[in-house]
C-alpha positions as YAML, in Angstrom:
chain: A
units: angstrom
residues:
- id: 1
  name: MET
  ca: [139.69, 77.77, 56.74]
- id: 2
  name: LEU
  ca: [143.35, 78.27, 57.61]
- id: 3
  name: ILE
  ca: [145.76, 75.36, 57.83]
- id: 4
  name: GLY
  ca: [145.40, 73.95, 61.33]
- id: 5
  name: ASP
  ca: [141.64, 74.55, 61.49]
- id: 6
  name: SER
  ca: [139.08, 71.77, 61.23]
- id: 7
  name: ASP
  ca: [138.21, 72.44, 57.62]
- id: 8
  name: THR
  ca: [141.66, 72.08, 56.16]
- id: 9
  name: LEU
  ca: [144.72, 69.94, 55.99]
- id: 10
  name: ALA
  ca: [146.90, 69.83, 59.10]
- id: 11
  name: PHE
  ca: [149.10, 66.90, 58.26]
- id: 12
  name: GLN
  ca: [152.35, 66.09, 60.05]
- id: 13
  name: ASP
  ca: [155.81, 65.61, 58.64]
- id: 14
  name: PRO
  ca: [156.33, 61.86, 57.96]
- id: 15
  name: GLU
  ca: [159.47, 61.71, 60.10]
- id: 16
  name: GLU
  ca: [157.48, 63.01, 63.06]
- id: 17
  name: VAL
  ca: [154.76, 60.39, 62.46]
- id: 18
  name: CYS
  ca: [157.25, 57.52, 62.19]
- id: 19
  name: ALA
  ca: [158.93, 58.58, 65.43]
- id: 20
  name: LYS
  ca: [155.76, 59.11, 67.47]
- id: 21
  name: SER
  ca: [155.33, 57.61, 70.90]
- id: 22
  name: PRO
  ca: [152.86, 56.11, 71.31]
- id: 23
  name: PHE
  ca: [152.44, 54.96, 67.73]
- id: 24
  name: HIS
  ca: [148.72, 54.31, 67.15]
- id: 25
  name: VAL
  ca: [147.90, 51.34, 64.92]
- id: 26
  name: LEU
  ca: [144.49, 50.04, 63.86]
- id: 27
  name: VAL
  ca: [144.39, 46.40, 62.74]
- id: 28
  name: VAL
  ca: [141.22, 45.33, 60.94]
- id: 29
  name: GLU
  ca: [141.24, 41.52, 61.14]
- id: 30
  name: ASP
  ca: [138.47, 39.10, 62.12]
- id: 31
  name: ASP
  ca: [140.73, 36.04, 62.24]
- id: 32
  name: LEU
  ca: [142.42, 35.74, 65.63]
- id: 33
  name: VAL
  ca: [145.43, 33.80, 64.28]
- id: 34
  name: HIS
  ca: [146.26, 36.45, 61.68]
- id: 35
  name: PHE
  ca: [145.60, 39.26, 64.16]
- id: 36
  name: THR
  ca: [148.01, 37.65, 66.64]
- id: 37
  name: TYR
  ca: [150.64, 37.42, 63.91]
- id: 38
  name: CYS
  ca: [150.25, 41.15, 63.08]
- id: 39
  name: GLN
  ca: [150.34, 41.99, 66.77]
- id: 40
  name: HIS
  ca: [153.58, 40.04, 67.23]
- id: 41
  name: VAL
  ca: [155.30, 41.76, 64.28]
- id: 42
  name: LEU
  ca: [154.12, 45.22, 65.38]
- id: 43
  name: HIS
  ca: [155.36, 44.64, 68.95]
- id: 44
  name: SER
  ca: [158.74, 43.64, 67.50]
- id: 45
  name: LEU
  ca: [158.85, 46.92, 65.59]
- id: 46
  name: TYR
  ca: [157.52, 49.38, 68.19]
- id: 47
  name: GLY
  ca: [157.75, 47.64, 71.57]
- id: 48
  name: LYS
  ca: [156.37, 49.79, 74.41]
- id: 49
  name: ASP
  ca: [155.69, 52.64, 71.96]
- id: 50
  name: LEU
  ca: [152.90, 50.65, 70.30]
- id: 51
  name: GLU
  ca: [149.25, 51.44, 71.00]
- id: 52
  name: LEU
  ca: [147.12, 48.88, 69.17]
- id: 53
  name: GLU
  ca: [143.38, 48.67, 68.51]
- id: 54
  name: ARG
  ca: [141.46, 46.01, 66.63]
- id: 55
  name: ALA
  ca: [138.32, 46.07, 64.49]
- id: 56
  name: VAL
  ca: [136.67, 42.84, 63.34]
- id: 57
  name: ASP
  ca: [134.09, 44.03, 60.80]
- id: 58
  name: CYS
  ca: [133.48, 46.68, 58.13]
- id: 59
  name: GLN
  ca: [131.43, 49.04, 60.25]
- id: 60
  name: GLY
  ca: [133.87, 48.88, 63.14]
- id: 61
  name: ALA
  ca: [136.72, 49.63, 60.73]
- id: 62
  name: ILE
  ca: [134.85, 52.60, 59.22]
- id: 63
  name: ASP
  ca: [133.98, 54.05, 62.62]
- id: 64
  name: LEU
  ca: [137.52, 53.78, 63.98]
- id: 65
  name: LEU
  ca: [139.23, 54.97, 60.79]
- id: 66
  name: SER
  ca: [136.89, 57.96, 60.54]
- id: 67
  name: SER
  ca: [137.98, 59.07, 64.01]
- id: 68
  name: GLY
  ca: [141.38, 60.02, 62.57]
- id: 69
  name: ARG
  ca: [143.17, 58.81, 65.72]
- id: 70
  name: PHE
  ca: [145.55, 56.36, 64.05]
- id: 71
  name: ASP
  ca: [148.99, 56.74, 62.53]
- id: 72
  name: ILE
  ca: [148.54, 53.65, 60.34]
- id: 73
  name: CYS
  ca: [145.82, 51.10, 59.55]
- id: 74
  name: LEU
  ca: [146.40, 47.48, 58.55]
- id: 75
  name: LEU
  ca: [143.22, 46.44, 56.74]
- id: 76
  name: ASP
  ca: [142.45, 42.80, 55.92]
- id: 77
  name: TYR
  ca: [141.18, 42.51, 52.35]
- id: 78
  name: MET
  ca: [138.36, 40.15, 53.39]
- id: 79
  name: VAL
  ca: [136.71, 41.27, 56.61]
- id: 80
  name: LYS
  ca: [133.41, 40.43, 58.27]
- id: 81
  name: GLY
  ca: [130.58, 42.25, 56.52]
- id: 82
  name: GLY
  ca: [132.46, 42.98, 53.29]
- id: 83
  name: ASN
  ca: [135.96, 43.66, 52.02]
- id: 84
  name: ALA
  ca: [138.61, 46.38, 51.86]
- id: 85
  name: LYS
  ca: [136.82, 48.16, 49.01]
- id: 86
  name: ASP
  ca: [133.66, 48.47, 51.13]
- id: 87
  name: VAL
  ca: [135.68, 50.15, 53.88]
- id: 88
  name: LEU
  ca: [137.82, 52.40, 51.67]
- id: 89
  name: THR
  ca: [134.94, 53.76, 49.61]
- id: 90
  name: ARG
  ca: [133.12, 54.90, 52.76]
- id: 91
  name: ILE
  ca: [136.04, 56.84, 54.24]
- id: 92
  name: ASP
  ca: [136.43, 60.55, 53.47]
- id: 93
  name: PHE
  ca: [140.15, 60.66, 52.75]
- id: 94
  name: GLY
  ca: [139.86, 64.40, 52.25]
- id: 95
  name: SER
  ca: [139.69, 64.74, 56.03]
- id: 96
  name: VAL
  ca: [141.11, 61.40, 57.27]
- id: 97
  name: GLU
  ca: [144.89, 61.34, 57.02]
- id: 98
  name: THR
  ca: [145.51, 57.79, 58.26]
- id: 99
  name: PRO
  ca: [147.48, 55.76, 55.70]
- id: 100
  name: VAL
  ca: [146.02, 52.31, 54.96]
- id: 101
  name: ILE
  ca: [147.93, 49.14, 54.14]
- id: 102
  name: VAL
  ca: [145.76, 46.34, 52.76]
- id: 103
  name: ILE
  ca: [146.73, 42.84, 53.89]
- id: 104
  name: SER
  ca: [145.45, 40.02, 51.69]
- id: 105
  name: ALA
  ca: [145.90, 36.31, 51.17]
- id: 106
  name: LEU
  ca: [145.56, 37.03, 47.43]
- id: 107
  name: ASP
  ca: [148.94, 37.58, 45.82]
- id: 108
  name: ASP
  ca: [147.86, 38.88, 42.43]
- id: 109
  name: ARG
  ca: [148.25, 42.13, 40.53]
- id: 110
  name: ASP
  ca: [144.53, 42.84, 39.98]
- id: 111
  name: THR
  ca: [143.70, 42.63, 43.69]
- id: 112
  name: MET
  ca: [146.64, 44.85, 44.56]
- id: 113
  name: LEU
  ca: [145.69, 47.48, 41.95]
- id: 114
  name: GLU
  ca: [142.06, 47.45, 43.09]
- id: 115
  name: ALA
  ca: [143.11, 48.17, 46.67]
- id: 116
  name: LEU
  ca: [145.37, 51.03, 45.57]
- id: 117
  name: ARG
  ca: [142.68, 52.42, 43.26]
- id: 118
  name: TYR
  ca: [140.20, 52.67, 46.13]
- id: 119
  name: GLY
  ca: [142.57, 54.52, 48.44]
- id: 120
  name: ALA
  ca: [145.05, 52.04, 49.98]
- id: 121
  name: ASP
  ca: [148.61, 53.31, 50.30]
- id: 122
  name: ASP
  ca: [150.35, 49.93, 50.12]
- id: 123
  name: TYR
  ca: [149.65, 46.19, 49.94]
- id: 124
  name: VAL
  ca: [151.26, 43.19, 51.62]
- id: 125
  name: VAL
  ca: [150.51, 39.47, 51.42]
- id: 126
  name: LYS
  ca: [149.04, 37.89, 54.55]
- id: 127
  name: GLY
  ca: [151.35, 35.62, 56.54]
- id: 128
  name: ARG
  ca: [154.29, 36.27, 54.21]
- id: 129
  name: PHE
  ca: [155.63, 39.57, 55.47]
- id: 130
  name: ALA
  ca: [158.56, 39.75, 57.84]
- id: 131
  name: GLU
  ca: [159.27, 42.52, 60.31]
- id: 132
  name: SER
  ca: [161.41, 44.39, 57.77]
- id: 133
  name: ASP
  ca: [158.70, 44.09, 55.08]
- id: 134
  name: LEU
  ca: [156.03, 45.56, 57.31]
- id: 135
  name: ASN
  ca: [158.35, 48.31, 58.53]
- id: 136
  name: ARG
  ca: [159.09, 49.28, 54.92]
- id: 137
  name: ALA
  ca: [155.38, 49.20, 54.02]
- id: 138
  name: ILE
  ca: [154.43, 51.40, 56.99]
- id: 139
  name: GLN
  ca: [157.07, 54.00, 56.26]
- id: 140
  name: TYR
  ca: [156.24, 53.98, 52.54]
- id: 141
  name: ALA
  ca: [152.51, 54.40, 53.26]
- id: 142
  name: ILE
  ca: [153.13, 57.32, 55.63]
- id: 143
  name: TYR
  ca: [155.36, 59.10, 53.12]
- id: 144
  name: ARG
  ca: [152.93, 58.44, 50.27]
- id: 145
  name: LYS
  ca: [150.01, 59.84, 52.27]
- id: 146
  name: TYR
  ca: [152.08, 62.91, 53.15]
- id: 147
  name: LYS
  ca: [152.88, 63.57, 49.48]
- id: 148
  name: GLU
  ca: [149.25, 63.03, 48.53]
- id: 149
  name: MET
  ca: [148.08, 65.54, 51.14]
- id: 150
  name: ARG
  ca: [150.72, 68.06, 50.03]
- id: 151
  name: LEU
  ca: [149.57, 67.76, 46.40]
- id: 152
  name: ARG
  ca: [145.95, 68.16, 47.49]
- id: 153
  name: GLN
  ca: [146.87, 71.23, 49.51]
- id: 154
  name: ARG
  ca: [148.59, 72.82, 46.51]
- id: 155
  name: ALA
  ca: [145.60, 72.07, 44.30]
- id: 156
  name: LEU
  ca: [142.89, 73.31, 46.67]
- id: 157
  name: TYR
  ca: [144.46, 75.85, 49.06]
- id: 158
  name: ASP
  ca: [145.99, 79.27, 48.67]
- id: 159
  name: PRO
  ca: [149.74, 79.09, 49.40]
- id: 160
  name: LEU
  ca: [149.98, 82.53, 51.05]
- id: 161
  name: THR
  ca: [147.12, 82.18, 53.56]
- id: 162
  name: GLY
  ca: [146.28, 78.48, 53.71]
- id: 163
  name: LEU
  ca: [142.66, 79.33, 52.90]
- id: 164
  name: ALA
  ca: [140.60, 77.48, 50.31]
- id: 165
  name: ASN
  ca: [141.30, 78.67, 46.76]
- id: 166
  name: ARG
  ca: [138.72, 79.52, 44.10]
- id: 167
  name: HIS
  ca: [138.45, 75.94, 42.87]
- id: 168
  name: LEU
  ca: [137.62, 74.57, 46.32]
- id: 169
  name: PHE
  ca: [135.35, 77.55, 47.05]
- id: 170
  name: PHE
  ca: [133.12, 76.86, 44.03]
- id: 171
  name: ASP
  ca: [132.99, 73.17, 44.92]
- id: 172
  name: ARG
  ca: [131.88, 74.04, 48.46]
- id: 173
  name: LEU
  ca: [129.41, 76.64, 47.17]
- id: 174
  name: ASP
  ca: [127.71, 74.05, 44.98]
- id: 175
  name: GLU
  ca: [127.66, 71.58, 47.88]
- id: 176
  name: VAL
  ca: [126.12, 74.09, 50.32]
- id: 177
  name: HIS
  ca: [123.60, 75.26, 47.72]
- id: 178
  name: ARG
  ca: [122.35, 71.71, 47.13]
- id: 179
  name: PHE
  ca: [122.20, 70.94, 50.85]
- id: 180
  name: SER
  ca: [120.37, 74.17, 51.70]
- id: 181
  name: ALA
  ca: [117.82, 73.70, 48.91]
- id: 182
  name: ARG
  ca: [117.16, 70.14, 50.02]
- id: 183
  name: HIS
  ca: [116.68, 71.10, 53.68]
- id: 184
  name: GLY
  ca: [114.97, 74.47, 53.22]
- id: 185
  name: GLU
  ca: [117.79, 76.45, 54.82]
- id: 186
  name: LYS
  ca: [119.16, 79.88, 53.97]
- id: 187
  name: TYR
  ca: [122.83, 80.52, 53.34]
- id: 188
  name: ALA
  ca: [124.85, 83.62, 52.54]
- id: 189
  name: VAL
  ca: [127.88, 84.55, 50.46]
- id: 190
  name: MET
  ca: [130.14, 87.27, 51.86]
- id: 191
  name: VAL
  ca: [132.74, 89.11, 49.76]
- id: 192
  name: VAL
  ca: [135.45, 90.97, 51.71]
- id: 193
  name: ASP
  ca: [137.91, 93.31, 50.00]
- id: 194
  name: LEU
  ca: [140.74, 95.02, 51.87]
- id: 195
  name: ASP
  ca: [140.76, 98.81, 51.50]
- id: 196
  name: ARG
  ca: [143.74, 100.65, 49.99]
- id: 197
  name: LEU
  ca: [146.06, 97.65, 49.97]
- id: 198
  name: LYS
  ca: [147.43, 98.71, 46.59]
- id: 199
  name: HIS
  ca: [148.80, 101.86, 48.26]
- id: 200
  name: VAL
  ca: [150.60, 99.67, 50.84]
- id: 201
  name: ASN
  ca: [152.09, 97.51, 48.07]
- id: 202
  name: ASP
  ca: [153.20, 100.58, 46.13]
- id: 203
  name: THR
  ca: [154.73, 102.44, 49.09]
- id: 204
  name: LYS
  ca: [155.91, 99.68, 51.45]
- id: 205
  name: GLY
  ca: [156.38, 96.73, 49.11]
- id: 206
  name: HIS
  ca: [154.54, 93.47, 48.54]
- id: 207
  name: GLU
  ca: [156.00, 91.84, 51.67]
- id: 208
  name: ALA
  ca: [154.05, 94.33, 53.78]
- id: 209
  name: GLY
  ca: [150.96, 93.74, 51.66]
- id: 210
  name: ASP
  ca: [151.29, 89.97, 52.10]
- id: 211
  name: ARG
  ca: [151.48, 90.38, 55.88]
- id: 212
  name: TYR
  ca: [148.25, 92.39, 55.81]
- id: 213
  name: ILE
  ca: [146.61, 89.69, 53.68]
- id: 214
  name: ARG
  ca: [147.69, 86.93, 56.09]
- id: 215
  name: ALA
  ca: [146.46, 88.98, 59.06]
- id: 216
  name: ALA
  ca: [143.09, 89.48, 57.37]
- id: 217
  name: ALA
  ca: [142.84, 85.77, 56.55]
- id: 218
  name: ASN
  ca: [143.51, 84.90, 60.18]
- id: 219
  name: ALA
  ca: [140.90, 87.44, 61.31]
- id: 220
  name: LEU
  ca: [138.27, 85.98, 58.97]
- id: 221
  name: VAL
  ca: [138.86, 82.46, 60.24]
- id: 222
  name: CYS
  ca: [138.59, 83.65, 63.84]
- id: 223
  name: SER
  ca: [135.30, 85.37, 63.01]
- id: 224
  name: MET
  ca: [133.58, 82.39, 61.38]
- id: 225
  name: ARG
  ca: [132.11, 79.12, 62.58]
- id: 226
  name: SER
  ca: [133.99, 75.92, 61.79]
- id: 227
  name: SER
  ca: [131.12, 74.92, 59.47]
- id: 228
  name: ASP
  ca: [131.67, 77.99, 57.26]
- id: 229
  name: THR
  ca: [134.13, 78.16, 54.36]
- id: 230
  name: VAL
  ca: [136.56, 81.03, 53.91]
- id: 231
  name: ALA
  ca: [138.52, 81.35, 50.66]
- id: 232
  name: ARG
  ca: [140.93, 83.76, 49.08]
- id: 233
  name: ALA
  ca: [139.49, 84.78, 45.72]
- id: 234
  name: GLY
  ca: [142.74, 86.46, 44.66]
- id: 235
  name: GLY
  ca: [144.73, 89.59, 45.44]
- id: 236
  name: ASP
  ca: [143.20, 91.29, 48.48]
- id: 237
  name: GLU
  ca: [139.71, 89.79, 48.07]
- id: 238
  name: PHE
  ca: [138.18, 87.03, 50.19]
- id: 239
  name: VAL
  ca: [134.89, 85.15, 49.96]
- id: 240
  name: ALA
  ca: [132.99, 83.19, 52.58]
- id: 241
  name: ILE
  ca: [130.06, 80.77, 52.54]
- id: 242
  name: LEU
  ca: [127.90, 81.08, 55.65]
- id: 243
  name: LYS
  ca: [125.59, 78.11, 56.26]
- id: 244
  name: ASN
  ca: [122.21, 77.96, 58.00]
- id: 245
  name: ILE
  ca: [121.50, 81.70, 58.21]
- id: 246
  name: ARG
  ca: [118.62, 82.70, 60.52]
- id: 247
  name: ASP
  ca: [118.27, 86.44, 59.96]
- id: 248
  name: LYS
  ca: [120.04, 89.53, 58.65]
- id: 249
  name: GLN
  ca: [120.65, 90.86, 62.16]
- id: 250
  name: SER
  ca: [123.08, 88.01, 62.82]
- id: 251
  name: LEU
  ca: [124.85, 88.80, 59.54]
- id: 252
  name: MET
  ca: [125.13, 92.47, 60.52]
- id: 253
  name: ARG
  ca: [126.73, 91.45, 63.82]
- id: 254
  name: LEU
  ca: [129.11, 89.18, 61.95]
- id: 255
  name: CYS
  ca: [130.15, 92.01, 59.62]
- id: 256
  name: ALA
  ca: [131.00, 94.16, 62.63]
- id: 257
  name: VAL
  ca: [133.04, 91.31, 64.12]
- id: 258
  name: VAL
  ca: [134.90, 90.79, 60.83]
- id: 259
  name: LYS
  ca: [135.77, 94.49, 60.56]
- id: 260
  name: ASP
  ca: [136.97, 94.65, 64.17]
- id: 261
  name: ASN
  ca: [139.01, 91.46, 63.93]
- id: 262
  name: ILE
  ca: [140.71, 92.51, 60.69]
- id: 263
  name: ALA
  ca: [141.64, 95.86, 62.23]
- id: 264
  name: ALA
  ca: [142.91, 94.18, 65.42]
- id: 265
  name: LYS
  ca: [144.95, 91.47, 63.67]
- id: 266
  name: ALA
  ca: [146.58, 94.02, 61.38]
- id: 267
  name: ALA
  ca: [147.33, 96.37, 64.29]
- id: 268
  name: ALA
  ca: [149.08, 93.50, 66.08]
- id: 269
  name: GLU
  ca: [151.58, 93.23, 63.21]
- id: 270
  name: GLU
  ca: [154.77, 95.17, 63.87]
- id: 271
  name: ASP
  ca: [156.17, 97.77, 61.46]
- id: 272
  name: LEU
  ca: [153.09, 97.95, 59.24]
- id: 273
  name: PRO
  ca: [151.70, 101.37, 58.28]
- id: 274
  name: GLY
  ca: [148.35, 102.42, 59.66]
- id: 275
  name: PRO
  ca: [145.06, 100.63, 60.30]
- id: 276
  name: LEU
  ca: [143.51, 98.09, 57.93]
- id: 277
  name: THR
  ca: [139.85, 98.41, 56.95]
- id: 278
  name: CYS
  ca: [137.67, 96.41, 54.59]
- id: 279
  name: SER
  ca: [134.57, 96.60, 52.39]
- id: 280
  name: ILE
  ca: [131.99, 93.80, 52.70]
- id: 281
  name: GLY
  ca: [129.13, 92.73, 50.44]
- id: 282
  name: ILE
  ca: [126.59, 90.02, 51.29]
- id: 283
  name: ALA
  ca: [123.93, 88.11, 49.36]
- id: 284
  name: VAL
  ca: [121.45, 85.67, 50.91]
- id: 285
  name: ASN
  ca: [119.91, 82.63, 49.25]
- id: 286
  name: PRO
  ca: [117.05, 82.35, 48.46]
- id: 287
  name: ASP
  ca: [116.09, 85.93, 49.50]
- id: 288
  name: ASP
  ca: [118.22, 87.66, 46.86]
- id: 289
  name: THR
  ca: [118.53, 84.96, 44.21]
- id: 290
  name: GLU
  ca: [118.40, 81.19, 43.87]
- id: 291
  name: THR
  ca: [121.55, 80.59, 41.82]
- id: 292
  name: PRO
  ca: [125.07, 80.36, 43.33]
- id: 293
  name: ALA
  ca: [126.71, 82.32, 40.50]
- id: 294
  name: GLU
  ca: [124.24, 85.18, 40.88]
- id: 295
  name: MET
  ca: [124.79, 85.12, 44.66]
- id: 296
  name: LEU
  ca: [128.48, 85.78, 44.14]
- id: 297
  name: ARG
  ca: [127.81, 88.50, 41.56]
- id: 298
  name: LEU
  ca: [125.34, 90.31, 43.83]
- id: 299
  name: ALA
  ca: [127.64, 90.12, 46.87]
- id: 300
  name: ASP
  ca: [130.53, 91.41, 44.76]
- id: 301
  name: ALA
  ca: [128.42, 94.30, 43.46]
- id: 302
  name: ALA
  ca: [127.35, 95.20, 47.01]
- id: 303
  name: MET
  ca: [130.99, 95.21, 48.12]
- id: 304
  name: TYR
  ca: [131.95, 97.59, 45.29]
- id: 305
  name: GLN
  ca: [129.17, 99.95, 46.30]
- id: 306
  name: VAL
  ca: [130.76, 100.14, 49.76]
- id: 307
  name: LYS
  ca: [134.15, 100.66, 48.13]
- id: 308
  name: ARG
  ca: [132.85, 103.57, 46.03]
- id: 309
  name: LEU
  ca: [131.54, 105.24, 49.20]
- id: 310
  name: GLY
  ca: [134.99, 105.14, 50.81]
- id: 311
  name: GLY
  ca: [135.14, 101.60, 52.18]
- id: 312
  name: ASN
  ca: [135.19, 100.48, 55.80]
- id: 313
  name: GLY
  ca: [131.61, 99.23, 55.81]
- id: 314
  name: PHE
  ca: [129.19, 96.56, 54.64]
- id: 315
  name: ARG
  ca: [126.13, 96.34, 52.43]
- id: 316
  name: PHE
  ca: [123.52, 93.71, 51.57]
- id: 317
  name: ALA
  ca: [122.62, 92.90, 47.97]
...
């Protein structure tokens, strides 16, 4: 989906995070003495801006961290029910942006590297960090998480539209295929190609073409469910994975919505020439084929049949 939607990265600038009020902190610590120490240091740093929550065991830490409500997490290395590795390996850091600082009584290189390897953003030694040490660690962790998310965005998302790129699309396609086969569900692949965009690029320039592409991307996201994946395949072509398909009638309605939304979003752009139409091809698994690669090929072929007939329509494989 587009940046800002539930399926993508919507991370904040680190300076905004560091200056937030209230500043939400999760402390995972089952020892009251050490928790009180952390609480004291955090209150010294943030005063009335601090909003603090505590977890005392692995499951509590996982549940709270997975909520994504916190600006930073201080995670005790040894916690009731397991350790930091048990917590970190069960968090989906692809969707959870909270930086994690591991706090441990163990001051050794191997323990520190293990924590970092499993997803921690920094490491401090229990009972031996001053206010300035913790402040530095928090700011470092927030900046490190921001850079990590930026790198992930560049690797997996299209820079023009914010949609998933081809690499992420094929990863999601494989994931949906396995899930659907396991649960006996149908899914569909939709290929959407914008009509006559080359003429816009040639006559009005690529800036106008890019605005049409962004408008179409926005329209596709608005047309889909949050559980679906929309990607830019390249140029003026988009692909979508539609989960848990009931019948072709619902897909036909969706195609009409996609066409209308693309036309409306493009029409809302100022100083762009004429309406924007699209050609759509759809393949359904397992009705049309049982392999993801063949699904994409069939949907693409259906789209080109629409294109050859003048565009502005849809066709099933």
